[in-house]
N, C-alpha and C positions, 0 to 999 in steps of 0.2 A: 926142607927143614930150615935152611938159612933164611929164606925170605919170610917164612912164617914167624920165625923168631924176631926178625927186624920189624915186622908189622906189629907183633905183640908188644914190642918195646916202644912203639910209637914213633919209630924213625921216619916213616913217610910223612906223617902229620907234621913233625918238626921241620922236615925239609921243605914242605909246602909253605910253611910260615916264613922261613928265613930266605928262601930262594925266590928270585923275581920271575922265574919262567912260568910258562903255561904250556902244558902238553897238547900236541895235536895228534890224536889217535888215528891210525890208518887200519881200517878193516878191508876185507875183500868181499867175502860172500858169507851168507847165513843160510843154513839149510836144515831140513828136517832130519831127525835121527836116522831115518832110513837112507838118506842121501849123504850122510857123513862118511868120511873115510874113503871117498872115491876121488879119482883125479889127483891133482896136487893137493892132498888132504890138508896141508897146513893153511891153505887159503879159504877152506870151506868150514866155517865154524858152526857147530851144532846149535840149534835154536836155543836150547836150554842154557848152554854156556853163555851165549850172547845176552840173554835176558839177565843172567846173574851179573855179568860185567856191567850192564847198563844200570842195574839197581845200585851197584857199588859206585859207579860214576856219578849218578844223580845225588848220592849222599855225600860224595867227597869233593865235588867241584861244581861250580856254576858254569854250565855248558852254554856257550854262545856261538853265533855264526862265525865261520872262519874270517869273513871280511870284517866283522865287528872287532874281532880279536886283533887283526892287523891294524885297523884304524885307531883303536885305543892306544896301541903301542906307538904308532907313528905320531900321535898327539901328545906323547909323553905321559900318558896315564898308566897306572899300574895294571898289570894283567895277573897279578898274584891271585891264586884261587880259581882262575878261569881254565877252561879247556875247550877244545873243539873236536868234532867227530867228522871223519871223512871215510869214503869208500872208493876204492880203485876198481876200474874195469866195468862197472855197472852190470854186474851179474844179475840174472833174473831172481835168484834166491834172495839177494840183498834187498831188491825192490819189493819183493813179495812178502818177506818175513821181517826184515829189519826196520824198514820205514814205518810200518804200522806201530811197532813197539815204541819207536822214538816219538812218533807223532802223538801217541796216546798220553805221553807225559811231557809233551811240548819241548823235546830236545831237538835242536836244529842239526843239520848235517849238510855236507857237500858231497855230491856223487860225481866222480870224474869219469867221463865218457870217452871211449875210443870210438871215433866216428865210423871207422871202417868196420868195427865189430857191430855197431848198431845198424849199419847198412846191410850187413850179411852175417847174421848171428849164427856162427858155426863154432865148434869147440876151439878153445885156444890151443896153441902148440904145447904148452906146459901140461895142461890137463890131458891132452891126447897122449903125450909120451908117458905121463905118470900112469894112465889107465892101461898102457901097454907094458908097464914095468920097465921103461927105458929112460926114466928121468934121473940118471945118476948125476953126481956132482960134476963129473967130467963132461957129460953130455950137456948139462946146463951151461957150464963155462964156455964150451964151444958154441952153443947157441947164442950166447950173449956177445961173443967176440967175433969169431970167424964168420958167423952167420947173422950178425948184427941184430939179433933178437927179432927178426922178421919171420913170420910163419912160413912164407913162401920159400925161404932159404933153409930154415930149420928142418922143415918137413918136405924138402924137395924130392926125396926118394919115396915118400909115402903117397902113392898115386891115389889112394882112396880117401885121403884127408878131406874132410868137409862133406863127403857124400853120404856116409853113414856114421852113426855114432851110437854106442851103448850108454853114453853118459846121460844122466837124468836131465830134464829140462832146466832144473834149478842151477845147473853148472854151466849153462850156456849164457852168453851175453844177452842182455835185453835189446829188443828192437826199439826203434824210435817211438812207436805208439806207447809202449809200456813206460819208456823213459818220460815222455811228456805227461802221461797220466800220473806219474809219481811226484811231479813237481807241485810245490805248494809254497806258502810263506816260510815253512820250516825246511824245505828241501831246495838247496841251491845246486846248480849244475856247473861243473868245471871241465876243462879239457884234459884228456889223457893221450893226446895226439891222434893221428889218423890210423896208423898201423901198429902202434905199440913197439917201436924199434928202440934199440939202444941209441939214444940221440948222440952220444959221444962218438959213435962209429960212423956217423953220416957225414957226407960232404956238406958244404955251406948251403948249396941250393936245396938239397933234400931236407936239411935241417929246418930251413925257413919254411919249406912247404909243409912239413909235418906240424909245425907250431901254428903257422898262419892259417892254413886251410882248415884245421880242426876247429879253431876258434870261430872262424866265419861260419862254418857249417852248423855248429851248435847254436850260434846266435840266430841263424836263419830258421832252424828247426824249432827252437824254443821261444824265440822272441825276447830272450833275455841277454843282457850284457854278460860276457864271460871275462872275468878278471883274473882267474887262477888257473894254473896248469900244474899237474902232478907229473913229474918226469918218470917215464916208464922204468921199472926196476929200481927206481930211486937213483939212477945214474945221471950224472951231470958233470960239467966242468965249466970254467969261466966262459968259454965260447957258447955253450948251451944257454947259460943264464943270460948272456948278452943277447942272443937271438930271441929268447923269450921276451925280453924287454922290447925289442924291435917289433915283435908281433903284437904288442899291446897288452901283455899281461902285467899285472901289478904284484902278483904273488906267484912264486914258483916253489914247489914242495919237493923235498928229497925224502929219503928214509934214513936219515942219519941217527934218529933216536934221541930220547931225552927231552926234557922240558925246553920250550922255545922261548928265548928272551927277546926276539925281534929287534935286537940291538944292531944287527948288521943288515946286509942286503936282503930285502924281502923276497928276492928271487932265488934265494938259497935257504929257504926256511926248512928246518928239520922236522920230521914227523917220527912218531913211534909206531912201528909196525906191530900189530897184535895178531900173532898166529893162532890157529885154532886150538892148540893144546896149552896155551898159556894160562897159568893159574892167576887168580885175582891177587894173591899175595905178591907174586912176581910183578904183575902189572902195576900194583900200587907203588912198589919200589922203583921200577923203571920210570914211571910217570913222574916221580918226585926227583929223579936224577940219581937214584941209588942203583948201581948196576955192578956189584962186586964179582959176579960170576957170569960166564958165557952160556948159561943154560937156565931153565926154569923148571 
């Protein structure tokens, strides 16, 4: 009700006119109605909901490639009224369902690939635990800290992990063939590391390996230069950002939320995560920098 009232009063439109920032939206997966509500459901947006959001986005913003947004800001040009679209994890559903919708109306996007997932497309640890009813807040926190966000450590006691799965194909990561087929002038590819760890929990050598190897592998597989990295789980610190720069990235993306002003270090650029259950009214407010409540 609160967000609906703010939208009815024109608050997001006003804020978009007076604030200099440009939102970078982060989606994960897009699935059919029959595949919704499975796994870590907040990541798997129903197709109809995604279509509605994109219709709103196309009417509200001029959506440009992520790299163009960064370049405009670096050149001192205004980014007011602009937005960018990104996808983390390169889920099969996102490539199958979301890319055609965006391409049909010429909206560009960047897909961030976990190279280890593309090499061996098995269920993620978070979807596995959620499907088993074990993804509690405490289990997630332990997974990201004590077990460093690495599937081999998070699921060390799950001996059947990766051998069988009741999860639908749309909830699996895409393999390289599908990723390469999805590429076009409108679809850019970025790095989401090799094994999707909590980068802040790694030692220096492992950190450099995750960032450098993933960039090299994507460039070799796709033939494209990779300039951007999305930090897994949105977790970063100054050491991570510095390592990203050493690895050759020019853009590093977090999940800090809100409109991006690009006035600071491009290696710590915030994005707005868009969960599956988010209303368009809430998204309109959050994208404009209006976030008075911690729910939608």
